[in-house]
C-alpha positions in Angstrom: -6.2 13.7 8.7 -9.8 13.0 8.8 -11.4 9.5 6.6 -14.0 12.5 4.9 -11.2 13.5 2.0 -13.6 16.3 1.0 -12.8 18.0 4.2 -9.0 19.8 3.6 -8.3 18.1 0.2 -7.4 14.9 2.3 -6.1 13.0 -0.7 -3.1 15.4 -0.8 -0.2 15.6 1.9 -0.7 17.9 4.4 1.7 21.1 4.1 5.2 21.5 5.3 6.0 23.1 8.1 8.3 25.6 6.3 6.3 26.2 3.6 6.5 29.9 3.6 10.1 29.6 3.6 10.1 27.3 0.3 7.8 29.6 -1.1 10.5 32.7 -0.5 12.9 29.7 -2.0 11.3 29.3 -5.3 13.2 32.6 -6.7 16.2 31.0 -5.7 15.7 28.1 -8.1 17.4 28.7 -11.6 17.2 25.2 -13.1 14.1 23.7 -11.9 11.4 26.8 -11.0 8.5 24.7 -12.7 9.2 21.4 -10.9 9.7 22.9 -7.4 6.4 25.1 -7.6 4.8 21.8 -8.9 5.6 19.9 -5.7 5.0 22.7 -3.4 1.4 23.3 -5.0 0.8 19.1 -4.4 0.3 20.0 -0.7 -3.3 20.5 0.7 -3.2 24.3 1.0 -5.3 26.6 2.6 -7.0 29.9 1.4 -3.9 31.7 3.0 -1.1 29.4 1.7 -2.6 29.8 -1.5 -2.8 33.1 -1.7 1.0 33.5 -1.1 1.8 30.7 -3.4 0.3 32.9 -5.9 2.1 36.1 -5.2 5.1 34.5 -5.2 4.0 32.7 -9.1 2.8 36.6 -10.0 6.5 38.1 -8.8 8.4 35.2 -10.8 6.1 36.0 -14.0 7.1 39.4 -13.8 10.5 38.4 -13.5 10.4 36.8 -16.6 11.2 33.1 -15.1 10.4 30.2 -16.7 7.6 27.7 -15.2 8.7 24.5 -17.8 7.7 22.3 -17.8 4.7 23.5 -16.8 1.8 24.2 -19.3 0.6 27.7 -20.0 -2.9 28.2 -19.4 -4.8 31.5 -19.7 -8.1 31.6 -18.3 -10.8 34.5 -18.7 -12.9 35.2 -15.4 -16.5 36.7 -15.0 -19.0 36.1 -12.6 -21.5 38.0 -10.5 -19.5 37.8 -6.8 -15.8 39.1 -5.9 -13.2 37.1 -8.3 -9.8 38.5 -6.7 -9.3 35.7 -4.3 -10.8 33.2 -6.7 -7.7 34.0 -9.0 -5.1 33.9 -6.7 -6.3 30.3 -5.4 -6.8 29.1 -9.4 -2.8 30.8 -10.2 -1.3 28.2 -7.1 -4.2 25.7 -7.1 -3.1 24.7 -11.2 0.5 24.4 -10.6 -1.0 21.2 -8.9 -2.1 19.9 -12.1 1.1 20.7 -14.5 -0.5 24.2 -15.3 1.7 27.5 -15.4 -2.0 29.9 -15.2 -2.6 33.2 -16.0 -5.8 35.0 -14.7 -7.9 37.7 -16.8 -10.4 39.0 -14.3 -13.5 41.1 -15.0 -14.6 44.0 -12.8 -17.1 42.5 -10.3 -20.5 42.4 -11.7 -19.6 43.1 -15.5 -20.3 40.0 -16.9 -22.9 40.8 -20.0 -20.1 43.9 -20.6 -17.3 41.4 -20.9 -18.5 39.3 -22.9 -20.1 41.5 -25.7 -17.3 43.9 -26.5 -14.9 42.7 -28.2 -12.8 45.4 -26.8 -13.1 44.1 -23.2 -10.0 43.2 -21.1 -11.1 38.9 -21.4 -11.8 39.1 -25.0 -8.4 41.1 -25.8 -6.5 39.0 -23.8 -7.4 36.2 -26.4 -7.7 33.4 -23.1 -8.2 29.2 -23.7 -11.1 29.7 -22.0 -13.4 31.5 -19.6 -15.1 30.6 -16.8 -18.4 31.6 -16.4 -18.2 32.0 -12.2 -22.2 32.3 -11.8 -24.5 31.3 -8.8 -28.1 31.9 -8.3 -27.8 35.2 -7.7 -26.6 36.2 -11.1 -28.8 34.9 -13.2 -32.3 35.6 -14.3 -34.1 33.1 -12.4 -36.7 35.1 -10.7 -39.1 32.6 -8.3 -42.8 32.6 -7.7 -46.2 31.1 -7.7 -46.0 30.6 -11.0 -47.7 28.1 -13.4 -45.4 25.8 -15.3 -45.6 27.6 -18.3 -44.0 30.6 -16.7 -41.6 28.8 -15.2 -40.7 27.0 -18.2 -40.3 30.6 -19.9 -37.9 31.9 -16.6 -35.6 29.1 -17.0 -35.5 29.5 -20.9 -34.4 33.7 -20.2 -31.9 32.1 -17.6 -30.5 30.0 -20.6 -30.3 32.7 -23.4 -28.2 34.9 -20.9 -25.9 31.6 -21.1 -26.1 31.1 -24.3 -25.5 35.3 -25.1 -22.0 34.8 -23.0 -21.5 31.9 -25.4 -21.7 32.7 -28.1 -20.3 35.9 -27.5 -16.6 35.0 -25.9 -16.7 32.6 -28.8 -16.7 35.2 -31.1 -14.8 37.7 -29.8 -12.2 35.7 -27.9 -12.4 32.5 -29.8 -12.4 30.7 -26.5 -14.7 28.4 -25.3 -16.4 28.7 -21.9 -16.3 26.5 -18.7 -20.1 26.8 -17.8 -21.0 25.8 -14.1 -24.2 24.2 -12.8 -25.8 26.1 -10.1 -26.2 24.6 -6.5 -29.7 25.2 -5.0 -29.6 27.5 -1.8 -30.8 24.8 1.2 -33.6 27.4 1.9 -36.9 26.1 0.7 -40.7 27.9 0.4 -42.9 24.0 0.7 -40.3 21.8 2.4 -40.4 18.8 0.3 -42.4 19.5 -2.0 -40.1 22.5 -3.3 -39.3 20.4 -6.6 -42.8 19.9 -7.5 -44.1 23.1 -7.5 -42.8 25.0 -10.6 -41.6 28.2 -9.7 -39.7 27.6 -6.3 -35.8 28.5 -6.9 -35.1 24.4 -6.4 -37.1 23.3 -9.0 -35.8 26.3 -11.4 -32.4 25.3 -10.7 -33.1 22.0 -11.1 -34.6 22.4 -14.9 -31.5 25.1 -15.7 -29.2 22.8 -14.7 -30.6 19.8 -16.9 -30.8 22.2 -19.9 -26.9 23.4 -19.5 -26.0 19.6 -19.6 -28.1 19.4 -22.8 -26.5 22.4 -24.8 -23.4 21.7 -23.2 -23.2 18.1 -24.0 -22.6 18.2 -27.7 -20.7 21.7 -28.2 -17.1 22.6 -27.9 -17.3 23.9 -24.2 -16.8 22.3 -21.0 -19.0 21.6 -18.0 -18.5 22.2 -13.7 -20.8 20.8 -12.2 -20.8 23.1 -9.2 -24.4 21.6 -8.0 -22.7 18.0 -7.6 -19.7 19.4 -5.4 -21.9 22.0 -3.4 -24.4 18.4 -2.5 -21.3 16.9 -1.8 -20.6 19.1 0.9 -23.9 20.0 1.8 -25.4 23.5 0.6 -26.0 24.5 3.8 -22.3 24.4 4.4 -21.6 25.6 0.9 -23.4 29.0 1.2 -22.8 31.6 3.5 -25.0 34.3 4.3 -22.8 36.4 6.0 -20.1 35.8 3.4 -21.9 37.1 0.6 -23.4 40.2 2.5 -20.3 41.2 4.1 -18.0 40.5 1.0 -19.8 39.0 -2.1 -18.1 35.2 -1.9 -21.0 33.3 -3.9 -19.3 30.5 -1.2 -18.3 29.9 1.7 -14.7 30.8 1.5 -13.7 27.7 3.3 -14.0 25.5 0.4 -11.7 27.9 -2.1 -8.7 25.7 -2.1 -11.8 22.8 -3.0 -13.5 25.0 -5.5 -10.1 25.7 -7.1 -9.0 22.2 -7.2 -12.1 21.2 -9.3 -11.8 24.1 -11.7 -8.1 23.4 -12.2 -8.7 19.4 -13.2 -10.9 21.1 -15.6 -8.1 23.3 -17.2 -5.6 20.4 -17.2 -7.8 18.0 -18.7 -8.4 20.4 -21.4 -4.6 20.0 -22.2 -4.5 16.5 -21.8 -3.4 16.6 -18.4 -6.0 13.8 -16.7 -3.9 10.5 -15.5 -5.1 7.1 -17.7 -3.5 4.6 -15.8 -4.4 3.2 -11.7 -1.8 1.2 -10.2 -3.1 -0.9 -7.1 -0.6 -2.4 -4.8 -2.0 -5.3 -3.1 -1.7 -6.8 0.4 -3.6 -4.1 2.3 -4.9 -2.0 -0.5 -7.4 -4.0 -2.2 -7.8 -7.1 0.0 -7.0 -7.2 3.6 -4.0 -8.9 5.2 -0.7 -10.2 3.7 -1.3 -12.9 1.4 2.1 -14.4 1.5 2.3 -14.6 5.4 -1.7 -15.4 5.3 -2.4 -17.2 2.6 -5.1 -17.7 0.2 -7.7 -18.4 2.7 -6.7 -15.9 5.1 -6.9 -12.5 3.2 -9.6 -10.4 4.4 -12.2 -9.9 1.1 -15.9 -10.3 0.8 -19.8 -9.8 2.0 -20.6 -10.8 5.5 -16.8 -8.6 7.1 -17.3 -5.1 7.2 -13.4 -4.8 6.2 -14.0 -7.6 3.8 -16.2 -5.4 2.0 -15.0 -2.5 2.3 -11.9 -3.9 0.0 -14.6 -4.9 -1.8 -15.2 -1.6 -2.7 -12.1 -0.4 -3.8 -12.1 -3.4 -6.4 -15.4 -2.2 -7.9 -13.6 1.6 -8.2 -10.8 0.3 -9.9 -13.7 -2.2 -12.1 -15.8 1.0 -12.8 -12.9 3.1 -13.9 -11.2 0.3 -16.3 -15.2 0.5 -18.1 -14.8 4.3 -18.9 -10.8 3.2 -20.4 -9.1 3.9 -17.5 -5.7 1.2 -17.3 -5.3 -1.0 -14.8 -1.8 -2.1 -13.3 -0.3 -3.7 -10.2 3.0 -3.0 -8.1 3.2 -4.9 -5.6 6.2 -6.7 -3.4 5.5 -10.2 -3.6 6.1 -13.6 -5.2 4.7 -13.6 -8.4 2.5 -16.7 -8.3 1.6 -16.1 -5.0 0.2 -12.4 -6.2 -1.6 -13.7 -8.4 -3.3 -16.8 -6.7 -6.0 -14.4 -5.6 -6.8 -13.3 -9.2 -7.3 -16.6 -10.1 -8.4 -18.7 -7.2 -10.4 -16.0 -4.3 -13.8 -16.6 -5.3 -14.6 -13.6 -3.4 -12.2 -11.7 -5.9 -13.8 -8.4 -8.2 -10.6 -7.4 -10.4 -9.3 -10.8 -12.1 -6.4 -11.6 -13.9 -7.3 -10.1 -17.5 -8.3 -7.1 -15.7 -4.4 -6.1 -15.6 -2.7 -4.6 -18.4 0.6 -5.3 -16.6 1.2 -7.3 -13.7 4.6 -6.3 -11.9 4.9 -8.7 -8.1 8.7 -8.8 -7.1 10.7 -7.7 -4.9 12.1 -4.5 -6.1 11.1 -1.1 -5.1 7.8 0.3 -5.9 9.3 3.3 -7.9 11.1 0.8 -10.0 8.3 -1.4 -10.6 5.8 2.0 -11.8 8.4 3.0 -14.1 8.7 -0.2 -15.7 5.0 -0.1 -16.2 4.7 3.1 -17.9 7.4 2.2 -20.5 6.1 -1.0 -21.2 2.9 0.7 -21.6 4.4 3.5 -23.5 2.2 6.1 -21.2 4.3 9.3 -19.5 4.4 8.7 -16.0 2.6 11.9 -15.7 0.1 9.3 -16.2 0.0 7.2 -13.4 -2.0 6.8 -10.9 -0.5 5.0 -7.6 -2.6 3.8 -4.6 -0.9 2.3 -1.7 -1.9 1.8 2.1 1.7 2.3 3.0 2.6 5.9 4.2 6.9 4.6 3.4 5.6 3.5 -0.2 4.0 6.3 -0.6 6.5 8.7 0.4 9.2 6.5 -1.6 7.4 7.1 -4.9 6.3 10.1 -4.6 10.2 11.2 -3.6 11.6 9.0 -6.5 9.1 9.6 -9.5 7.0 13.1 -8.6 4.8 13.1 -11.8 3.0 9.7 -10.2 0.1 11.2 -8.3 0.1 9.3 -5.1 -3.2 9.7 -3.0 -2.6 9.5 0.9 -5.0 6.8 2.1 -7.1 7.5 5.6 -6.7 4.7 8.5 -10.1 3.0 7.6 -10.2 1.2 4.1 -14.2 2.1 3.7 -12.7 5.6 2.0 -10.2 4.9 0.0 -13.2 4.3 -2.9 -14.6 7.6 -1.9 -10.5 9.1 -1.2 -9.4 8.0 -4.7 -12.8 9.3 -6.6 -12.4 12.5 -4.5 -9.0 13.2 -5.8 -10.6 13.5 -9.7 -7.3 12.7 -11.4 -9.7 11.2 -14.4 -11.5 14.0 -14.9 -12.9 14.1 -18.5 -13.8 17.0 -20.5 -15.2 14.8 -22.9 -15.9 11.4 -23.5 -15.8 9.0 -26.8 -16.2 5.4 -27.8 -12.0 5.1 -27.5 -12.3 6.2 -24.6 -14.1 3.8 -23.2 -12.1 1.2 -25.0 -8.8 2.3 -23.9 -7.9 -0.3 -20.9 -8.5 -3.1 -23.6 -6.2 -1.4 -26.4 -3.8 -1.7 -23.8 -4.1 -5.0 -22.1 -4.4 -6.1 -26.3 -1.0 -4.7 -26.7 0.5 -7.1 -23.6 -0.7 -9.8 -25.3 0.7 -8.7 -28.6 4.3 -7.8 -26.6 3.8 -11.6 -25.9 3.3 -12.8 -29.6 6.4 -10.5 -30.3 8.5 -12.4 -27.6 7.3 -15.6 -29.5 8.5 -14.4 -33.0 11.9 -14.8 -34.3 12.5 -11.7 -37.0 10.8 -8.4 -36.6 8.8 -9.3 -39.9 7.7 -12.1 -38.9 5.8 -10.7 -35.8 4.9 -7.8 -38.0 3.2 -10.5 -40.4 1.6 -12.1 -37.9 -0.5 -8.9 -36.2 -2.7 -9.2 -39.3 -2.8 -5.1 -39.4 -5.3 -3.1 -41.3 -4.6 0.5 -41.5 -7.6 3.2 -42.5 -7.0 6.6 -43.7 -9.4 9.1 -44.2 -9.8 12.8 -43.7 -10.9 15.1 -40.8 -14.5 14.3 -40.5 -17.6 15.2 -38.1 -17.8 11.8 -36.5 -13.7 11.5 -35.5 -13.6 15.6 -34.9 -14.3 14.9 -31.1 -11.2 12.6 -30.7 -9.4 14.2 -33.3 -9.0 17.2 -30.7 -8.3 15.2 -28.1 -5.2 13.8 -29.3 -4.5 17.2 -29.9 -4.5 18.3 -26.9 -3.5 15.3 -24.9 -0.6 14.2 -27.5 2.6 15.3 -25.9 5.7 12.3 -26.5 4.9 11.6 -30.1 3.8 15.0 -31.3 6.4 16.6 -33.4 5.2 20.2 -32.9 2.7 19.9 -30.1 0.4 22.4 -31.1 -3.1 22.8 -29.7 -6.5 23.3 -31.6 -9.8 23.5 -30.2 -13.1 21.6 -31.6 -13.7 24.7 -33.5 -10.6 25.1 -34.7 -10.3 21.6 -35.9 -14.1 22.5 -37.7 -12.1 25.2 -39.5 -9.0 23.6 -40.9 -11.3 20.8 -42.1 -12.9 22.8 -44.4 -10.8 24.9 -45.6 -8.7 23.9 -49.0 -5.5 25.2 -48.0 -5.2 22.4 -45.2 -4.7 18.4 -45.4 -6.0 16.5 -42.9 -5.9 13.1 -42.5 -7.1 10.6 -39.1 -5.3 7.0 -39.0 -6.5 4.0 -37.4 -4.7 0.6 -36.9 -6.8 -2.6 -36.3 -5.1 -5.9 -35.7 -5.6 -9.8 -34.8 -6.0 -8.9 -31.4 -8.0 -5.7 -31.9 -9.2 -2.3 -32.9 -6.2 0.5 -31.8 -9.0 3.5 -32.5 -7.6 6.5 -34.2 -4.0 6.3 -33.5 -2.5 9.3 -35.6 -3.4 12.9 -36.6 -2.1 15.1 -39.8 -2.4 18.1 -40.8 -0.1 19.8 -43.5 -1.0 23.4 -44.9 -0.3 24.2 -48.9 2.6 26.6 -49.0 3.4 27.5 -53.1 5.5 24.7 -54.0 5.3 22.9 -50.6 3.2 21.0 -47.8 4.5 22.1 -44.9 3.2 19.5 -41.6 1.6 21.9 -39.1 1.1 18.5 -36.7 2.2 15.1 -36.7 0.9 12.6 -33.5 1.2 8.9 -33.0 0.0 7.2 -30.3 3.0 5.5 -28.6 0.8 2.6 -28.4 1.6 1.6 -31.9 5.8 2.7 -32.1 7.9 -0.3 -33.9 5.0 -1.5 -36.1 6.4 0.2 -39.5 2.7 2.5 -38.6 5.3 5.8 -39.0 6.8 4.6 -42.4 2.9 4.0 -43.7 1.7 7.2 -42.3 4.6 8.7 -45.3 3.7 6.6 -47.7 0.5 7.6 -47.7 1.0 11.7 -46.9 3.4 11.5 -50.0 1.0 10.1 -52.5 -1.3 12.8 -51.0 0.9 15.8 -52.0 2.1 14.5 -55.2 -1.7 14.1 -56.5 -1.8 17.4 -55.0 0.7 18.9 -57.5 3.5 19.3 -54.0 7.1 19.1 -54.9 8.3 18.9 -51.4 7.3 18.1 -47.8 8.5 20.4 -45.2 8.3 19.4 -41.4 9.2 21.4 -37.9 10.4 20.0 -35.0 9.8 21.9 -31.8 11.6 20.2 -29.0 9.3 20.3 -25.3 10.0 18.7 -22.4 8.3 15.4 -23.3 8.7 14.7 -27.1 12.7 14.1 -27.4 11.3 10.7 -28.4 10.9 12.2 -31.8 13.7 14.6 -32.0 15.0 12.2 -34.8 12.3 11.2 -36.7 12.4 13.3 -39.6 15.7 12.4 -40.4 15.0 9.0 -40.2 12.4 9.0 -42.5 14.9 10.0 -44.8 14.3 13.8 -44.7 17.3 16.4 -45.0 17.6 19.6 -42.1 17.3 22.5 -43.6 17.8 24.9 -40.5 18.0 24.7 -36.9 17.6 27.6 -34.1 19.4 27.9 -31.2 15.9 27.0 -29.6 16.7 23.8 -31.0 13.6 23.9 -33.5 14.4 22.5 -36.8 13.2 22.3 -40.1 13.3 19.6 -42.4 12.3 18.9 -46.0 11.7 15.5 -48.6 11.0 15.6 -52.1 7.4 14.7 -53.0 8.5 12.0 -55.4 10.4 10.4 -52.9 9.5 6.5 -52.5 9.0 5.2 -49.2 7.9 1.5 -48.5 4.7 1.1 -46.1 4.8 -1.7 -43.5 3.5 -4.9 -43.9 -0.1 -4.2 -43.8 -3.7 -3.9 -45.6 -4.2 -0.5 -46.8 -7.5 1.2 -46.4 -8.6 4.4 -48.3 -12.3 4.0 -48.3 -12.8 7.8 -45.8 -10.9 9.8 -49.1 -13.1 8.0 -51.7 -16.0 8.8 -50.2 -15.0 12.4 -49.0 -13.8 13.1 -53.2 -16.9 11.3 -54.3 
């Protein structure tokens, strides 16, 4: 493979020679079709392979086949270019990211008509999101020798065009938009002075992109930075005049797999499928050499040596990810004390032991260690990324733990960090202060686990944590994080219903709904928002529409405390009974007995396993040993 990861999706393993046969065999799979589809999409597929796989998905969909556990997502497509190849590439690529994608594409050039007509194909389909796949030729960005005011007016006209599309799709389809920035064409009018003259294409597009970012930043819509992607691979390569003239392709078709992967990263992030943990091998991954053989002084890392600086770049990349909330862990075949010695004593190490939430250095196989790390962090295996220089270890983990992302690495360690970032495992559609603190949350959890091992009984352990729980209704400040939890939480989530930020705001304002956000802190730090509750009033009953919790706080009597508070509000509202529903999914089996354990009585259960449970509002549930803060509700009432 080439060292440049952007050529042919270099972080993915090459497609198997029997790819065509494996596509045909998908229809024969009766038990694990979704997983097989995900695995087949997980190779570096070219345009023709993506189309073949997409056609197979279409056939299977027509046959009524289930793609579980892939998550369904319907995407609307509008643009000023040919969309059919894009639809196929997206459908095939989405499976790589755990999404069963269905595309609803507008006719060629029918952008404004599709948005503004309530009965258009896309608006009637009620997609989960709409991709505005426009480039500079589809916008009213007329270049010329303008003065500053005329240029600004031109940019404003283009922005208003985008705003009309966003408002229309929100109104008629109820869907957020994925809005692209625009890549500048490589041709210039003034050469290096192009950015200084307000009416040049480059100056107009730069101003337009900045305005798009400002409009999207605090909205329910999502940004897709195509300008940055085109700059990465080179705009002269990105734009193909021949393909535009012949087929109206807005960019060179050779970049279709790369473009589709970037779109599907955003779609997956909207469904909470971004990775949360980076697991690092040590020898020849974050330093050169084998510490067990070469000793602390013999490993290669540090300034003044090209190879040593390359490994420092890997450590800087890992630390930068940690600073934005990605949890770091270690899985290494090593003696524990030898492996830790580099973190504790090597002067050129950038990563230190307190940056690592879970440290697994032993002689077990990597797959076993990674599974153990996921369990210790209470994270799903599909939240893990494993970085290892050894092809045999990568293959073993892919085979044993297919949910774990394992990037291919080039021969030159100088490209390790670039490859990790190019793969886009940690895509974010929003970013909150709690996202930033996530890594520290998990590090603090490790300290709590150490304390638990030191305390003789559970009651003593819980009391020693000095927990404080805060209850408040949904509000504007917490709405982004609430929406994120609703769309990301899979394991401790009784119904796994998904809501957009606009829908969350609507529930907050609807008097027939009760909403509650829950935060928890203790002596080791702030856990942030750890639970979200949505109840709907239905006569004398309160129906629990959504109950989700962070797995980080399991085993601390938080469930009982939340239920006690929920019952308190139900009684105050005059409700006589709580009704809870459990909708089983591939990932939420851990809460199958949640309501039974809390004293609810089973009312019904369907053949598909959906069960309903009831509990009298007069029930008394003892809260856990923690200080309770309800000031948020008092403030809301006031």
